[in-house]
C-alpha positions, -999 to 999 in steps of 0.1 A, spaced: -790 -129 871 -816 -122 845 -806 -125 809 -828 -109 783 -824 -102 746 -831 -67 734 -829 -51 700 -803 -26 713 -783 -35 744 -779 -6 769 -743 -16 775 -724 -32 747 -704 -64 752 -673 -44 744 -680 -19 772 -687 -48 796 -655 -66 787 -635 -34 790 -646 -31 826 -638 -68 833 -610 -77 856 -599 -104 832 -565 -99 815 -559 -123 787 -524 -138 782 -502 -122 755 -484 -147 732 -448 -141 725 -440 -121 694 -423 -150 677 -452 -173 683 -466 -191 653 -495 -170 638 -519 -199 640 -513 -202 677 -517 -164 681 -551 -168 664 -560 -196 688 -550 -174 718 -570 -145 705 -602 -166 701 -598 -184 735 -589 -152 753 -619 -133 740 -641 -163 750 -625 -164 785 -630 -127 789 -667 -131 781 -671 -160 806 -652 -140 832 -675 -110 828 -706 -133 830 -692 -148 862 -687 -113 877 -723 -105 869 -736 -138 883 -716 -132 915 -730 -97 921 -749 -93 954 -779 -78 937 -801 -88 908 -784 -78 876 -802 -74 843 -779 -81 814 -791 -71 780 -776 -87 749 -783 -75 714 -789 -101 687 -754 -91 674 -738 -98 708 -755 -132 710 -743 -141 675 -707 -130 683 -707 -151 715 -720 -181 696 -694 -176 669 -666 -174 696 -677 -207 711 -679 -223 677 -644 -211 669 -632 -223 703 -647 -258 696 -629 -259 662 -596 -248 679 -600 -276 706 -607 -302 678 -576 -290 659 -556 -290 691 -563 -327 695 -555 -335 658 -523 -353 648 -513 -324 625 -513 -300 655 -493 -323 676 -467 -328 648 -464 -290 644 -462 -286 682 -435 -312 685 -413 -295 659 -413 -261 678 -382 -251 696 -382 -263 732 -386 -228 748 -415 -220 725 -431 -253 733 -429 -246 770 -443 -211 765 -472 -225 744 -478 -252 771 -481 -226 798 -503 -202 778 -526 -229 765 -530 -246 799 -537 -212 815 -564 -204 789 -580 -238 793 -580 -234 831 -595 -199 828 -623 -214 807 -628 -243 830 -627 -266 799 -607 -295 811 -593 -300 776 -562 -320 768 -535 -295 761 -505 -311 743 -475 -310 766 -439 -311 753 -419 -341 760 -381 -342 764 -365 -357 733 
């Protein structure tokens, strides 16, 4: 795969992601808004990675053109993801997580683990413990 930066990409990142086979998880409606934001950031990043993987797995040489704006958005997504992972490991997040109702904790566990696995991150996702 050849990556090159061009002033105007022939295919926008949005177009490419729209054609991707990746379907991000949808958080439950009653999910904490902070977790919904986490899910949104990580899902967008996972979709970007999945699209890049599809391009890399193509049988033929593929030229992928990113505009400067696309590159900045990808970098911003990874910066946001790093901040989310740091917060996820913080004591404050764990305290909030531990006070969630058990069914919501289980749902968050599954979603967060799925997203982390999709990204191939190997991050520690807090798991609920029976109390």
